MARNUTI-163992 format. One record per atom (N, C-alpha, C, CB): residue in one letter; x, z, y. Coordinates in steps of 0.05 Angstrom, whole numbers, plus 5000, padded with zeros to 4 digits. Glycine has a CB too. Layout:
// residues N
AXZY/...
This chain:
// residues 108
M515648135143/M513248155159/M510948125137/M513047905182/V511247955116/V509447915095/V508548225085/V510847725071/A510548355081/A509848625066/A508548795083/A512248765055/I509248805110/I507448975128/I504648855132/I508748995156/R504448625133/R501748495135/R499848555112/R502048205136/E501048565087/E499648605062/E498748915064/E501748535035/L500549095071/L499949405073/L497549425088/L502249575087/L497849295114/L495449335133/L493049225123/L495949205159/D493048995113/D490848835102/D489448995078/D492048545093/N490849145060/N489849245038/N488449535051/N492449285015/A489649675072/A488249905084/A485649825094/A489850025107/A485449595107/A483049515122/A480949415099/A483749285145/R482049315080/R479949195061/R478849415041/R481248945043/F480649585029/F479949755009/F479050045021/F482449774989/R476650025036/R475450295047/R472750265041/R475750345078/R471450515043/R468650555032/R466450455055/R468250895024/Q467450405077/Q465450325102/Q466550105116/Q464950555125/A465450015134/A466349815156/A468249895173/A464349725172/T467950175179/T469750335195/T471150545183/T468450445215/G473450645188/G474850825180/G477250905193/G475250785158/R479151055179/R481651165194/R483750995180/R482251505191/I485750895196/I488150785185/I490550845208/I487650455180/D492250995199/D494651095215/D497150935205/D495051415211/V498150845225/V500950715220/V503250855236/V500850405229/S505350895220/S507750995238/S510150875228/S508151295239/L512150865245/L514950775240/L516550965248/L515650535253/T518251065229/T520351255236/T522951195225/T519651505228/Q525051295239/Q527751255229/Q528551485210/Q529651235252/G529351475186/G530051675169/G533151715170/G529051625141/E533951895155/E536751945149/E538051715137/E537052165132/G540851695143/G542251465135/G541351185138/G542651485111/R540551145164/R540050895174/R537850765158/R542550725175/V535750885157/V533650785142/V531050785158/V533350945118/W529250585153/W526850585170/W524550595150/W526750325190/R522550765158/R520050805142/R517550705157/R519751105135/L516450525145/L513450445157/L511350595138/L512750085156/T509750755148/T507550895133/T504950835143/T507851175134/V503350735120/V500450645125/V498550835112/V499850355114/V497250995125/V495051185113/V492251125120/V495451455122/D490451095097/D487951035104/D486251255088/D487250725097/D483851235094/D481551415081/D479751245065/D479751565103/G480751065050/G479450855034/G478850985007/G481250595032/F478650814989/F477450884959/F479551044946/F476750604939/G481951024952/G484051194938/G484451064906/G482951524937/I486251184895/I486751064868/I487451294852/I488950844866/E486351304825/E486351484806/E489551504799/E484351394782/E490451724792/E493551764787/E494251594765/E494452074779/Q493051604744/Q493651474721/Q493351154724/Q491851584700/E492151034747/E492350804749/E494450654772/E489850764752/Q495750854787/Q497450794807/Q499750634799/Q498351014818/G500750664776/G503250484768/G502150214762/G504950594743/R500050164757/R499049864755/R499049704781/R496149854743/L498949844803/L498449704829/L500749494836/L498249914852/F503249584828/F505449414834/F506549194815/F507449574838/R504749164796/R505248974774/R503848704781/R504149104745/R504848474777/R504248234784/R501248164771/R506448054776/F499848074787/F496947984778/F495148244767/F497147744752/S495848494774/S494348724763/S492848834786/S496248934748/R489748854779/R488548974799/R487149224790/R486848804811/V486549394805/V485149664796/V482549644806/V486449924808/E480549574785/E477649554794/E476249774786/E476149304783/T474549864807/T472450074803/T469749964811/T473050334818/D467950114803/D464850044812/D464849994846/D462650334804/D466650194860/D466750144890/D468149914900/D467850364903/N470049804886/N471749584894/N471749314885/N473849644890/R469949324862/R469649034845/R468748824859/R467749034824/H467648864879/H466548634896/H468748534913/H464048714914/L470948634916/L473148534935/L474648344921/L475048744945/V475148104934/V476547884918/V479447934924/V475547574928/G481047864903/G483847894907/G485247814879/G484648204917/L487747724882/L489247614857/L490847834843/L491247364865/G491148054857/G492948284845/G495848224850/G492548314815/I496648084871/I499348004870/I500448114898/I499647684867/G498848224916/G499948314942/G502148524941/G497848424959/L501248754930/L503148984930/L505548964909/L501449234923/Y505248764892/Y507548664875/Y509548534894/Y506548444852/L508448394913/L509948224933/L511548414953/L507848024949/V509848634960/V511148844978/V513248964964/V509149054987/L513149054938/L515549174925/L517948984921/L514649274898/E517348724916/E519348514912/E520948504938/E517948234906/I519348474958/I520448434984/I522448684990/I518048405005/A521248884988/A522649154997/A525049154981/A520949434992/R525149124955/R527649134935/R529648914940/R526649094904/A528648684949/A530548444957/A532248544983/A528848164964/H530948705000/H532348805022/H533849105018/H530448815043/G533949194997/G535149444990/G533249674995/G537549485007/G530849634997/G528949815006/G527049924980/G527149665029/D524750044985/D522850114962/D520250144975/D523650384947/V518350214960/V515350274966/V514550514951/V513350024958/G513050714965/G512150954955/G509250954957/G513351164969/L508051124943/L505051154943/L504151424938/L503850984921/D502151524952/D500851804948/D498251714953/D501752064969/S496251784933/S493551684933/S492151904918/S493251394920/R489351954927/R487552114913/R484851934914/R487352434927/A483951904889/A481251764888/A479151914906/A480151754856/G477551724923/G475751804939/G476551924965/G474451964925/Q479351964968/Q480452084990/Q482151875011/Q482152314978/G483451674998/G484651505010/G487651495001/G484251535037/S489351325013/S492251275003/S494251275026/S492550994986/E496551345019/E499051335036/E501051145025/E500351605037/F501650965036/F503850765025/F506150765044/F502650445022/R508650785034/R510950805053/R512950605045/R512151095055/L513750395063/L515450175060/L518050305072/L514249905075/T520250295055/T522650415067/T524550165061/T523750725053/L525850105085/L528049905090/L530450005102/L527149695106/P532749935096/P535249975109/P535549845137/P537249875092/A536249995157/A536749885180/A538749655181/A537350085196/A538449485199/A540349235200/A543049315210/A539349015219/
């Protein structure tokens, strides 16, 4: 539950305006796997910075998001929780266009 909350919280916080698009879907994939996808139209992340997102205490700061408070631990926890349950986290993002995070977990 913490991993899901963190993905939704980031989608809501890291956007350019008070309103915006956040799409959430849950699908069952092949091999008894569940995938939660969170898509937003927020700031997005430069490709060269994306690997830093999942490191502990690492934040990707830009002029647009510097005012947002955070410790840089949320996505690290999402990844650790996913891996502890045999899953993973994926990311597709483009700066200025938004991000898509995918939390994949095996079915119980």
